[in-house]
Each structure stands twice: as C-alpha cells, then as structure tokens.
ROSE-260301 format. One line per 3 residues: number of its first residue (from 0); their letters; for each residue x, y, z of N, C-alpha, C. Coordinates in steps of 0.001 Angstrom, whole numbers, plus 500000, padded with zeros to 6 digits. Example, Ala and Ser with C-alpha at 12.3 -4.5 7.8 and 13.67 -1.06 7.14 Angstrom:
ROSE-260301
0) AS) 513190:494310:507800:512300:495500:507800:513200:496700:507800  512850:497750:507080:513670:498940:507140:512900:500030:507870
end
This chain:
ROSE-260301
0) MFP) 976744:842395:552729:975539:841819:553423:974945:842898:554290  973608:842892:554318:972960:843888:555138:972001:843106:556111  972197:843200:557406:971334:842467:558340:970179:843346:558747
3) RFR) 969050:842717:559217:967926:843384:559709:967294:842437:560766  966966:842988:561959:966364:842209:563036:964996:842897:563408  963983:842079:563493:962656:842612:563795:962043:841840:564987
6) FEQ) 961329:842506:565830:960626:842029:566959:959122:842230:566682  958290:841191:566661:956926:841361:566392:956033:840801:567467  954930:841409:567715:953867:840936:568557:952616:840830:567777
9) RWF) 952067:839563:567729:950923:839311:566921:949752:838804:567733  948567:839191:567325:947400:838724:568031:946631:837728:567127  946132:836678:567738:945341:835673:567078:943933:835645:567691
12) AGT) 942960:835254:566875:941535:835175:567403:941500:834136:568493  940890:834557:569634:940726:833613:570736:941915:833343:571591  943075:834000:571288:944237:833778:572113:944887:835152:572417
15) DFR) 945872:835055:573322:946671:836292:573616:947645:836520:572438  948480:837548:572667:949411:837827:571605:950636:836853:571690  951268:836707:570652:952520:835897:570540:953650:836736:570035
18) TRF) 954808:836506:570496:956004:837228:570050:956792:836413:569029  957458:837111:568110:958267:836500:567116:959432:837384:566744  960568:836773:566547:961799:837473:566137:962120:837064:564725
21) RDV) 962525:838024:563873:962879:837773:562520:964292:838295:562302  965146:837425:561793:966567:837766:561510:966765:837592:560033  967125:838737:559338:967289:838718:557922:968661:839123:557553
24) HFG) 969251:838468:556566:970532:838879:555935:970335:838849:554444  970716:839944:553775:970585:840002:552375:971697:840841:551774  971992:840528:550513:973084:841288:549874:973316:840817:548420
27) NVY) 974200:841420:547712:974449:841075:546279:975906:840513:546232  976128:839518:545538:977429:838975:545235:977703:839202:543730  978680:840009:543460:979016:840296:542057:979891:839241:541489
30) LNK) 979532:838772:540305:980179:837582:539716:981268:837899:538750  981098:838916:537868:982156:839185:536885:982851:840553:537063  982487:841321:538039:983111:842620:538342:983213:842749:539873
33) RAQ) 984021:843679:540309:984167:843822:541752:983122:844695:542437  982442:845498:541601:981378:846325:542106:980297:846402:541114  979113:847046:541445:977975:847199:540514:978349:848171:539473
36) SKR) 978207:847808:538178:978486:848670:537082:977682:848120:535917  977803:848786:534702:977161:848305:533606:977624:846946:533213  976653:846125:532735:976973:844761:532280:977636:843864:533344
39) SFY) 977273:844064:534544:977798:843216:535621:976734:842189:535978  977109:840945:536150:976247:839923:536625:976402:839801:538197  975288:839583:538805:975336:839443:540266:974330:838417:540698
42) APV) 974549:837991:541955:973650:836999:542592:973078:837623:543844  971744:838008:543866:971198:838461:545103:970926:837337:546038  971332:837433:547297:971190:836334:548276:970309:836879:549392
45) YDE) 969370:836102:549851:968432:836539:550904:968184:835352:551808  968278:835556:553150:968050:834493:554071:967309:835112:555338  966178:834512:555714:965370:835011:556805:964934:833891:557644
48) IFI) 965135:834031:558972:964786:832976:559949:963776:833522:560918  962713:832795:561129:961594:833177:562117:961829:832411:563384  961917:833094:564543:962110:832471:565788:960892:832818:566714
51) NGH) 960268:831849:567255:959110:832132:568166:959625:832464:569565  959197:833522:570059:959644:834012:571410:958699:833662:572567  957535:833135:572177:956521:832850:573259:956015:831465:573090
54) QPE) 956024:830665:574140:955528:829363:574121:954119:829283:574749  953104:829052:573939:951726:828966:574462:951582:827713:575351  950349:827562:575947:950145:826438:576858:950293:825142:576130
57) DAA) 949955:825082:574862:950126:823886:574035:951473:823953:573371  952539:823907:574178:953893:824075:573605:954300:822889:572700  953658:821753:572782:954039:820622:571931:953781:820964:570489
60) STQ) 952759:821765:570158:952444:822067:568779:953203:823282:568183  954020:823964:569019:954763:825130:568577:956243:824795:568639  956944:825047:567540:958374:824836:567482:959116:826123:567761
63) YSD) 960430:825992:568046:961266:827099:568327:961434:827984:567071  961651:827368:565919:961754:828030:564648:960797:827372:563694  959795:828078:563232:958736:827404:562440:958910:827656:560973
66) RSR) 959783:828604:560495:959975:828749:559062:961260:829468:558805  961747:829267:557587:962960:829933:557093:962800:830119:555651  963263:831301:555189:963223:831647:553803:964656:831842:553258
69) FQF) 964912:831294:552037:966164:831485:551418:965976:831726:549933  966656:832676:549403:966484:833060:547983:967873:833227:547388  968084:832714:546189:969318:832901:545382:968870:833073:543957
72) AIG) 969311:834085:543319:968911:834447:541939:970098:834944:541152  969953:835131:539856:970997:835689:538964:970419:837027:538412  971196:838037:538445:970774:839325:537921:971784:839928:536973
75) Y) 971334:840870:536108:972207:841432:535145:971992:842993:535171
end
C-alpha cells in the first residue's frame, strides 16, 4: 500500500479560499502469485477521502467529509 496526503487551497467565485485535505491509499493485491510476474492476477485497490479544513459562515451546508472514492478491480 502506498499512502499520499495532499493539502489544497481552492478559490471559488464570490468567496474566499477554502482548504481541503485529501488522504489516499492505493496498492495492488496479488491473487495467484506472491509478487508481480507474468500471468499473475492482481486486484488494484484505491481509497481516497476528502476532508474539509475550513468551515465557511454557512457551516450548516458544509460537511466535515463531503466525498470519498473507492475502487477495486481485477488485472492480469
């Protein structure tokens, strides 16, 4: 598994900037061999969580975590 952490500052029209943190974990799980080699099946796994770091004045409409991505596939 390989982690990645990102800190973002984004600007929106008519507002100040907002901060966001992104935490990503991804890797390959080998299914029929112990390591990557010819004719090996594997499952790439990817998970990313978005965390809002800034609460605007209208905090009721903004959640702590507004999205999450998860991917699972089969590769050869």
